[in-house]
C-alpha positions as CSV (number, residue, x, y, z in Angstrom):
1,M,-151.1,-59.9,252.4
2,R,-147.5,-58.4,250.9
3,S,-144.7,-60.6,251.8
4,S,-141.0,-59.9,251.2
5,A,-140.5,-63.1,249.3
6,N,-138.3,-62.8,246.6
7,F,-140.7,-64.1,243.8
8,G,-138.8,-64.5,240.8
9,A,-136.3,-66.9,242.8
10,G,-135.5,-70.5,241.8
11,M,-137.1,-73.6,242.9
12,C,-134.7,-75.1,245.3
13,F,-136.9,-75.6,248.4
14,N,-138.2,-78.8,250.7
15,P,-141.9,-77.9,251.5
16,G,-142.9,-81.0,254.0
17,R,-144.9,-79.7,256.8
18,M,-145.1,-75.8,257.8
19,S,-142.7,-74.9,260.5
20,E,-144.2,-74.0,264.4
21,P,-144.3,-70.0,263.3
22,A,-145.6,-70.5,259.9
23,R,-148.4,-73.4,261.2
24,S,-149.8,-70.2,263.9
25,Q,-150.3,-68.0,260.9
26,P,-154.2,-68.3,259.4
27,P,-154.5,-70.1,256.5
28,L,-154.2,-68.6,252.6
29,R,-157.7,-68.1,251.4
30,V,-157.8,-69.6,247.7
31,A,-159.9,-69.1,244.7
32,L,-160.2,-71.5,242.2
33,L,-161.2,-70.1,238.9
34,G,-162.9,-73.1,237.0
35,Y,-164.4,-76.2,238.2
36,G,-163.8,-78.1,234.5
37,F,-161.5,-80.9,234.1
38,A,-158.0,-78.9,235.9
39,G,-160.0,-77.3,238.2
40,K,-161.8,-80.5,239.7
41,S,-159.2,-83.4,238.8
42,F,-155.9,-81.7,239.6
43,H,-156.0,-78.1,241.7
44,A,-158.8,-78.6,244.3
45,P,-157.7,-81.9,245.5
46,L,-154.0,-80.5,245.8
47,L,-155.5,-77.3,247.7
48,R,-157.8,-79.4,250.0
49,T,-154.8,-81.6,251.2
50,V,-151.9,-79.0,251.5
51,E,-151.8,-77.6,255.0
52,G,-151.6,-73.7,255.3
53,L,-154.2,-73.6,252.5
54,S,-157.7,-72.9,252.3
55,L,-160.3,-73.4,249.2
56,H,-162.7,-70.7,250.1
57,V,-164.5,-69.7,247.0
58,I,-164.8,-71.3,243.6
59,A,-166.0,-69.8,240.2
60,S,-168.2,-72.3,238.4
61,S,-171.4,-71.8,235.9
62,R,-172.3,-75.6,237.8
63,P,-172.7,-74.7,241.7
64,E,-174.5,-78.1,242.1
65,A,-171.3,-80.1,240.9
66,V,-169.2,-78.0,242.9
67,H,-171.5,-78.4,245.8
68,A,-171.6,-82.1,245.6
69,D,-167.8,-82.4,246.3
70,L,-167.2,-79.4,248.3
71,P,-170.6,-78.4,250.2
72,E,-168.6,-75.7,252.3
73,V,-166.9,-73.3,249.7
74,T,-168.6,-70.4,248.4
75,V,-169.6,-70.7,244.6
76,L,-169.4,-67.4,242.1
77,P,-171.1,-67.5,238.7
78,S,-168.5,-64.6,237.7
79,A,-165.1,-65.6,237.4
80,I,-163.9,-61.7,237.6
81,E,-165.5,-61.7,240.8
82,A,-164.0,-64.4,242.5
83,A,-160.5,-62.8,241.0
84,T,-161.1,-60.1,242.9
85,H,-162.9,-61.1,246.0
86,P,-162.0,-59.4,248.9
87,D,-161.7,-62.4,251.2
88,V,-159.1,-64.2,248.9
89,D,-155.5,-63.9,249.1
90,L,-154.2,-66.7,246.2
91,V,-156.1,-67.1,243.0
92,V,-156.0,-69.9,241.0
93,V,-156.4,-69.9,237.3
94,A,-158.2,-73.2,235.9
95,T,-160.0,-71.7,232.9
96,P,-160.0,-72.5,229.5
97,N,-156.1,-71.2,227.8
98,E,-157.6,-68.5,226.2
99,Q,-159.0,-66.5,229.5
100,H,-155.7,-66.9,231.5
101,V,-154.8,-63.4,230.8
102,P,-157.6,-61.3,231.4
103,L,-158.6,-63.5,234.6
104,T,-154.9,-63.0,235.8
105,Q,-154.6,-59.2,235.0
106,A,-157.6,-58.8,237.3
107,A,-156.4,-60.8,240.0
108,L,-153.3,-59.3,240.4
109,R,-154.4,-55.6,240.0
110,A,-156.7,-56.6,242.7
111,G,-153.5,-57.1,244.7
112,K,-153.9,-61.4,244.7
113,H,-151.1,-63.8,244.6
114,V,-151.5,-65.9,241.6
115,V,-151.4,-69.5,240.5
116,V,-152.0,-70.1,236.4
117,D,-152.6,-73.3,235.2
118,K,-150.1,-74.4,232.4
119,P,-149.6,-72.4,229.7
120,M,-149.5,-69.1,231.6
121,A,-151.0,-67.5,228.6
122,V,-151.3,-68.6,224.6
123,T,-148.7,-66.0,223.3
124,L,-145.3,-64.9,224.8
125,E,-145.8,-61.4,224.4
126,D,-149.1,-62.2,226.8
127,T,-146.5,-64.2,229.2
128,R,-144.2,-61.4,229.2
129,S,-147.2,-58.6,229.8
130,L,-148.3,-61.1,233.2
131,A,-144.8,-61.3,234.3
132,A,-144.5,-57.5,234.1
133,L,-147.7,-56.6,236.1
134,A,-146.9,-59.1,239.0
135,H,-143.6,-57.6,239.1
136,S,-144.9,-53.9,239.2
137,Q,-147.5,-55.2,241.6
138,G,-145.1,-57.1,243.8
139,R,-147.7,-59.9,243.8
140,L,-146.1,-63.8,243.4
141,L,-147.1,-65.1,239.7
142,S,-146.6,-69.0,239.1
143,A,-147.2,-71.4,236.1
144,F,-148.8,-74.7,237.4
145,H,-146.2,-77.1,235.9
146,N,-147.1,-80.2,238.2
147,R,-145.1,-82.4,236.4
148,R,-141.7,-81.2,237.7
149,W,-143.0,-83.6,240.5
150,D,-143.4,-86.6,238.4
151,S,-141.7,-89.8,239.8
152,D,-139.9,-90.5,236.5
153,F,-138.5,-87.0,236.1
154,L,-137.6,-87.1,239.2
155,E,-135.4,-90.2,239.0
156,L,-134.0,-88.8,235.7
157,K,-133.1,-85.4,237.5
158,A,-130.8,-87.7,239.6
159,L,-129.7,-89.9,237.1
160,L,-128.3,-86.4,235.1
161,A,-127.0,-84.9,238.3
162,E,-125.2,-88.2,239.4
163,G,-123.3,-88.6,235.6
164,T,-124.6,-92.2,235.3
165,L,-125.1,-91.6,231.5
166,G,-122.1,-89.6,230.9
167,R,-122.4,-86.8,228.2
168,V,-126.3,-87.0,227.4
169,T,-126.7,-86.9,223.5
170,H,-130.3,-88.1,222.5
171,V,-133.2,-88.0,224.7
172,E,-136.5,-88.8,223.7
173,S,-139.6,-87.5,225.9
174,R,-143.2,-88.5,225.2
175,F,-146.7,-88.2,226.6
176,D,-148.8,-90.6,224.5
177,R,-152.9,-91.1,224.9
178,F,-155.0,-93.7,222.9
179,R,-158.7,-91.5,222.1
180,P,-159.3,-91.8,218.6
181,E,-162.6,-90.0,218.7
182,V,-162.3,-86.2,219.0
183,R,-164.3,-85.0,222.1
184,Q,-166.3,-82.2,222.4
185,R,-164.3,-80.4,224.9
186,W,-162.2,-76.9,224.5
187,R,-158.9,-78.7,224.3
188,E,-159.8,-80.6,221.3
189,Q,-161.7,-77.6,219.2
190,A,-160.5,-74.9,217.0
191,V,-159.9,-72.2,219.7
192,P,-156.8,-70.3,220.7
193,G,-154.6,-72.4,223.2
194,A,-156.2,-75.6,222.0
195,G,-154.3,-78.3,220.6
196,I,-151.9,-80.9,221.6
197,W,-149.2,-78.6,221.5
198,F,-150.6,-76.3,224.1
199,D,-152.1,-78.9,226.0
200,L,-149.4,-81.7,226.8
201,G,-146.4,-80.0,225.1
202,P,-145.9,-77.1,228.2
203,H,-145.3,-80.4,230.3
204,L,-142.7,-81.8,227.6
205,V,-141.0,-78.2,227.0
206,D,-141.0,-77.2,231.1
207,Q,-139.4,-80.7,231.8
208,A,-136.5,-80.5,229.1
209,L,-135.9,-76.6,229.9
210,Q,-135.3,-77.5,233.4
211,L,-133.0,-80.5,232.7
212,F,-131.3,-79.0,230.1
213,G,-132.0,-75.3,229.4
214,L,-132.5,-73.1,226.6
215,P,-132.3,-74.6,223.3
216,D,-130.0,-73.1,220.3
217,T,-133.4,-74.2,217.9
218,V,-136.5,-75.6,217.8
219,H,-137.6,-77.6,214.8
220,A,-141.3,-78.5,214.6
221,L,-143.9,-80.8,213.1
222,L,-147.5,-80.5,214.3
223,A,-150.4,-82.8,212.4
224,A,-154.1,-83.7,213.3
225,H,-154.0,-87.4,212.5
226,R,-157.6,-88.3,214.0
227,D,-160.5,-87.9,211.8
228,G,-162.8,-84.9,212.5
229,A,-159.5,-83.4,214.1
230,T,-159.9,-79.6,213.7
231,V,-156.5,-78.9,215.9
232,D,-152.9,-80.6,216.1
233,D,-153.4,-84.1,217.8
234,W,-150.0,-85.4,217.2
235,C,-146.6,-83.2,217.5
236,Q,-142.7,-84.3,217.3
237,V,-140.7,-81.3,218.2
238,T,-136.7,-81.4,218.4
239,L,-135.1,-79.0,220.7
240,Q,-131.1,-78.7,219.2
241,Y,-128.3,-77.9,221.3
242,P,-124.4,-78.3,221.5
243,Q,-124.1,-82.3,220.7
244,R,-127.3,-83.0,222.1
245,H,-131.1,-83.4,220.6
246,V,-134.4,-83.6,222.8
247,V,-137.2,-84.8,221.3
248,L,-140.6,-83.8,222.5
249,Q,-143.6,-86.0,221.2
250,A,-147.2,-86.4,221.8
251,S,-150.1,-88.1,220.1
252,M,-153.4,-89.2,220.7
253,L,-153.3,-92.3,218.3
254,I,-150.6,-94.2,220.4
255,A,-151.8,-97.3,222.4
256,G,-148.7,-97.9,224.7
257,G,-145.8,-99.6,224.4
258,M,-143.3,-96.8,223.6
259,P,-141.0,-95.6,226.2
260,R,-142.5,-92.1,228.2
261,F,-138.3,-91.5,228.6
262,A,-135.4,-92.6,226.3
263,V,-132.1,-91.2,227.0
264,H,-129.0,-91.9,225.7
265,G,-125.2,-90.8,226.5
266,T,-121.6,-91.6,226.4
267,K,-121.8,-94.0,229.1
268,G,-125.0,-95.6,228.2
269,S,-128.7,-95.5,228.1
270,W,-132.0,-95.5,230.3
271,L,-135.1,-96.5,228.7
272,K,-138.7,-95.5,231.0
273,H,-142.2,-97.3,230.2
274,G,-145.1,-96.2,231.9
275,M,-146.4,-92.9,233.1
276,D,-146.7,-91.4,236.8
277,T,-149.6,-92.4,238.2
278,Q,-150.6,-89.5,240.3
279,A,-152.7,-88.0,237.4
280,D,-154.6,-91.0,237.0
281,R,-155.8,-91.1,240.7
282,L,-156.5,-87.5,240.9
283,I,-158.8,-88.0,237.6
284,A,-160.6,-91.1,239.5
285,G,-161.1,-89.1,242.3
286,E,-158.9,-90.1,244.9
287,L,-157.4,-87.7,247.4
288,P,-153.2,-87.4,247.6
289,G,-151.8,-89.0,250.9
290,A,-152.1,-92.3,250.6
291,K,-149.3,-94.4,251.9
292,D,-148.2,-95.4,248.1
293,W,-149.1,-92.0,246.9
294,G,-146.4,-91.0,244.0
295,E,-144.6,-94.6,243.8
296,D,-143.4,-95.3,240.7
297,V,-144.6,-98.7,239.3
298,W,-143.1,-99.2,236.1
299,P,-139.4,-99.5,236.8
300,G,-136.9,-98.2,234.4
301,R,-134.2,-100.1,233.2
302,L,-130.2,-98.7,232.9
303,I,-128.2,-100.3,230.2
304,M,-124.7,-99.7,230.4
305,G,-122.7,-98.9,226.9
306,P,-119.3,-100.8,227.6
307,T,-120.5,-104.3,228.4
308,G,-124.4,-104.1,227.6
309,A,-124.9,-105.0,231.1
310,S,-128.9,-103.9,232.2
311,R,-130.3,-103.2,235.6
312,G,-133.7,-102.1,237.0
313,T,-134.1,-98.6,238.7
314,T,-135.9,-97.4,241.7
315,A,-137.8,-93.8,241.1
316,P,-138.2,-91.6,244.4
317,R,-141.7,-90.4,245.2
318,G,-143.2,-88.1,243.1
319,D,-145.9,-85.7,244.8
320,Y,-147.6,-82.8,242.9
321,R,-149.0,-81.3,246.6
322,Q,-145.1,-79.9,246.9
323,Y,-146.1,-77.2,243.9
324,Y,-148.6,-75.9,246.6
325,A,-146.2,-76.4,249.6
326,G,-143.9,-74.1,247.7
327,I,-146.5,-71.8,246.7
328,R,-147.7,-71.2,250.2
329,D,-143.9,-71.0,251.3
330,A,-143.1,-68.1,248.9
331,V,-146.0,-66.3,249.6
332,R,-145.6,-66.2,253.2
333,G,-141.9,-65.4,252.6
334,M,-140.1,-68.4,253.5
335,G,-139.3,-69.8,250.4
336,P,-138.7,-69.1,246.7
337,N,-141.3,-69.2,243.8
338,P,-141.4,-73.0,242.7
339,V,-142.4,-71.9,238.8
340,T,-141.3,-68.2,238.2
341,P,-142.5,-65.9,235.7
342,A,-139.2,-66.4,234.0
343,Q,-139.5,-69.9,233.3
344,A,-142.9,-69.4,232.4
345,V,-141.7,-66.8,229.8
346,A,-138.7,-69.5,228.3
347,V,-141.6,-72.1,228.3
348,A,-143.9,-69.6,225.7
349,A,-140.8,-69.3,223.7
350,V,-140.4,-72.5,223.1
351,L,-144.1,-72.9,222.2
352,E,-144.0,-70.1,219.8
353,A,-141.2,-71.4,218.3
354,G,-142.3,-74.7,217.8
355,G,-145.5,-73.2,216.2
356,L,-143.3,-71.1,213.7
357,S,-141.4,-73.7,213.0
358,A,-144.2,-75.8,212.0
359,R,-145.9,-73.1,210.2
360,D,-143.0,-72.4,208.1
361,G,-140.4,-74.9,208.2
362,G,-136.9,-75.1,209.3
363,G,-135.4,-74.1,212.7
364,Q,-136.4,-71.1,215.0
365,R,-134.6,-69.4,217.2
366,L,-135.9,-68.4,220.7
367,S,-137.7,-65.1,220.6
368,L,-136.1,-64.2,224.0
369,T,-134.0,-61.0,225.4
370,E,-131.0,-61.1,226.8
371,A,-132.2,-60.1,229.8
372,E,-134.7,-63.1,229.7
373,R,-132.2,-65.6,229.2
374,S,-130.6,-64.2,232.4
375,N,-133.6,-64.2,234.5
376,F,-134.5,-68.1,233.1
377,K,-130.5,-69.2,233.8
378,A,-130.7,-67.7,237.6
379,D,-133.9,-69.2,238.4
380,R,-133.1,-72.8,237.1
381,P,-130.8,-75.3,239.4
382,V,-127.5,-76.2,237.8
383,G,-127.8,-79.0,235.2
384,P,-126.3,-80.6,232.3
């Protein structure tokens, strides 16, 4: 199903419901590769509740688990077979990170559009190669950065756009958990693409790049703090800009209490506790669509510098379904790719720079070409 959509374009769109012409078209048939944590908890519920998408095939070694939730789908044991299935238009890769590249390559070469769970690939070189292959095949390729539709992130975008905080000089953005026991899951084992920097780091990095663009240098500390940990479970990474520092932090040993965002500027500060609730509700097995879906239950607090006066702030609703609505519209030629390959390449460059900085010390510059920098800037909405 070839479309005239510009698959490298940016993310300014308003998905909503399908237009009448789009509704008259058959739904896009989707193959989901993997029915583990990401596939079951995030991708499947969103794919099931976005109009114009039909979850048709799932690749899994546990057909009974899939059919307990989705009795009508076809379950295949082979991810490659599902990725190249003749009755599929869109492939969603939700497998362990080290499997992303071969499965995405197979799907693209079979003429499919592809969504890849973040990060798109474990290395910058592989991310580039996937972007180039998608371009040569004329297929949509997108990274699943659902956290762009977190309620708190949307609120911060609005505050920055309004200039409420003045020139922002210091930002702390963090995702924390309290999980003192190392679990027997690939994300916490010594395999390529595991560890907290490749698990939660891509969310933090993508949000920072969307808000502030490409940093000059990356300074990173990665560590394993838990007993028995074999990969990093703590990170503190600073993105350095002219007159601005953005500190990204994640840990498996912080039991609440720290602000999700702490943003400071020349006019004041904004503090935000608590996480967007969509992820927890999806993990609990709830499908999107409730009346209170995406509502923020943790009000932010704006503190104005000159007077010290403070007031609560209200976030817009978040909705991860907007990502897949954007994918649907992009494939149909009715809107831009919500997360472009150029943006995935930029995230990969920051992840790589962070790893090099943690290993060798000092600040690392991004290994991006001028063309890649230009492509990222062209895709990113104008920001501070």
